[in-house]
C-alpha positions in Angstrom: 0.0 0.0 0.0 3.1 2.2 -0.2 2.1 3.3 -3.7 -1.4 4.6 -2.5 0.2 6.6 0.1 2.6 7.9 -2.3 -0.1 8.9 -4.6 -1.8 10.8 -1.7 1.4 12.8 -1.4 1.6 13.4 -5.0 0.0 16.4 -6.7 -3.9 16.3 -7.4 -3.5 15.5 -11.0 -1.2 12.7 -10.5 -3.2 11.6 -7.3 -6.2 11.0 -9.2 -4.4 9.2 -12.0 -2.3 7.1 -9.6 -5.3 6.2 -7.5 -7.3 5.2 -10.5 -4.5 3.0 -11.8 -4.2 1.3 -8.3 -7.8 0.8 -7.8 -7.8 -0.9 -11.2 -4.9 -2.9 -10.5 -6.4 -4.0 -7.3 
């Protein structure tokens, strides 16, 4: 879940993108 935490710290744009990718991967 380290990636999820990293996505949260990232910018708003990347945050949404990373979160979407992580949710899809999960």
